[in-house]
N, C-alpha and C positions, 0 to 999 in steps of 0.2 A: 759850500753853503750859499744860499741865495742872498742877494743884496736886497733887503726889504724896501729901501727907499726907491730904488730903481723899479722894482717889481710893482709897487703900489702905483707908481706913475703910469706905467704902460697899461695897467688894468683899468685904472680910473679914467684914462683918456678914452677908453672904449666903453665906458659906462658900466663897468663891472666892479662891484664893491665886495671886497674879500675881508672876512673877519680875521682877527689875529690867530684864531684856532686854525682857520683854513691855510693861512700863510705857514704856520708851523708844520702842518701836515705836508704841504707842498715842499717845504724845505727838507723834511725828512725823506720824502720821495726822491728829490733831486740828489740828495746825498747817497741814498741806496742805489740809485741809477748809476751815478758816477763810480761808486765802488764796484758794483757788479760788472760794469762795463770794462773794468781792468782785466777781467778773466773771461768775459763772454761778450760777444758783439751784439749789443742791444741798440745802440744809436751812434751815429757819427757826430751828433751834437752833444758836446761835453762841457762847454763853458757855461757858467752859472747864468749869465745874462741871456745866452741863446736858449738854454733850457727853459728859462722863464718865458721868453717870447715865442720861440718856434715850437715848443711842445705844450707848455701850460696855457698861455694866452690863446694860441692857435686852437687848442682843444675847447676852451671856454667860449670862444666867439660863436659857437653853435647856439648859445642862449640868446645872443643878439640877432642872429640870423632868423631863427624861428622859435616860437614859444614852445616850451615843453611842459605839459601839465604836471601838477603835483602828483607824486606817487607813480609816475609812469614806469612801465617795464621797458628797459633799454638793453639791447644786445650789441656789443662792439665786436664786429666780425673781422678776424685777422688783426687783433688788437696790438700785437707786437709787444712793446714795452709798456702798454697800457694807455695809449693815446688814440682817441680822446676819452675812452670810457671811464678809466679810473679817475682821471682829473675831474670829469663831470660828477662822479660820485662824491669826491672830496668836497666839491663846491656845493652840490645839492644832495645832502644825505637822504632826502626823502625819496630819491629815485631808487628803483630796484634794478641794479646793473649786473649784467652777465658779461664776462670777458672771455672771448673764445679765440684760441690760437692753436695752430697745428703742431707747434714745437713745445714739447714738454718742459724743456729748460726754461723757456720764457714763462710758461704757466706757473712753474714753481717760484720764479722770481715775483710774479704778480701776487701769488699767495702770501709771500713774505711782506711785500709792501702793503697789501690789503690788511694784513694783521696789525700793521703798525700805524695805519692811517684811517681807512674807512672800508668796512667789510663789503666786498663784492664777490659774487660767485665766479670762480675761475674754472674754465673747462678746457681740457685738452682734447682736441679732435679736429676733424676736417669739416668745414662748413657744409659741404654737400652730403655728408653722412649725418651730422647732428641735425641738419634741417629736415631730415626725414623722420626723426624721432617724435613721437606724439607729445612728449612733455615740453618740446621746444617749438614744434611746428605751429606757425600762426598764433603764437602766444604773446608776442611783443607789440607794444605800442610803437616802438621805434627800433629799427635796425640801423646802425651807423657804421661806416667804414671809411678809413682814411687812406686813400691812394693805394689800395691793395692790388687792383687789377683794372683792366679796361672795362668800360661800362657794361658791355654785353655779358661778360663773365661775372663781374661784380654783382650785377642785378640778379643773376641766377643763384649766386651764393647767398644773397641777403633777403630778397623778397619772400622766400618761403618761411622765414621767421616772423613776418609781419602779419598781424591780424587785420582783417578787413576794417578799413577806416583808419588804420595806422599809417606810418610813414617810413620810408627808407631814405636816409640822408647820405649821399655820397660826397665826401670831401676830397677835392681833386686839385691838381695844378691848373694854371690858367690856359695851358695850350691843349688840354684834352677836350675831345668832343663829347660832351655829356649827353648829346642826343643820339650818339652812335648806337646805343642799346635800345632805342625806342620800340623796335619791333618785338624783341624778346620781353621787354618790360610789359607790353600789352598782353602778350601770351601768359605771362606770370601773374596777371591780374592787377598790374600797376598802371599808373598814368603820370607822366611828368607834369608836375604842378608848377614848378618854378626853378629857374637857374639863377643863382645869385653870385655876382662877382664882388670881391672885396680884397683887402690887403692888410698885411701886418705893418706895424710902425716902421720896421726896417725897409719896407718897400716891396717885400715878397708878395706876389699875387696869389690869390686863392679863388676857387670856385666851389660852389655847393649846389648839388642837384637834389631837389626835393621831389620825391616820388610818392604819390598817394596810392595806397592799396585799395582798390575799388571792388575787387571780387576775389574769391578764393583761388589759390594757386592750383593748377591741375596736378593730379597725383603723380604724374611722370616726372615732375620737377621737384628738387634739383636732380639732374642726371649725374652720372659719375664724372670724375674730373676729365677723363679723356674725351668724352662727348662734349662737355662744356667748352673745352679748349678748341674743339673743331669749329666752334661758332656756327653750328647748324641747329636750327630749331626743330 
């Protein structure tokens, strides 16, 4: 279980005020994550303090990096164990959050946590297939992904979900070239708006690429996974 005193300190230092209800839900989430991780590989981070900082705080810093309007539709592409999407939903219940992952076991875990904390839509599927479906294509204010793939690949997975005027937010490590995907981003109707460097209290460096969707995505995108991985436009 999480250490509330420690948790409160690191969040407050970053200007994030969490309610007791939010702490309780995150505590439940952390416990469920640790328990499920005993039988299924969800995360290499299992200590309570590290879960608090490297999963929960890391997920919520998005609200300090860029404003997210009330009631926004958010899709977390390749969400894994629910970071950052489910943590965002727990903190901001007004958001309409979809968690997308290609592994059904992870999606089932997310459904369990969502039922115990804050209801989010949990979808099993591949981004390049779901992104072609009418009910998901260009329907989101924000698509977000945390270190899923290199920028050219990640952009093609995520930008088809974003409506014109919305944003794709790529959360990456400090050594990745967030401008590497600039060519395909333009083809997909996006434009790099800003790249923000920041760090966690432990000193771990992070970077966020903010991409604005300025025009509709051409119908040929996203392509199948084989074509995407060839990195040819």
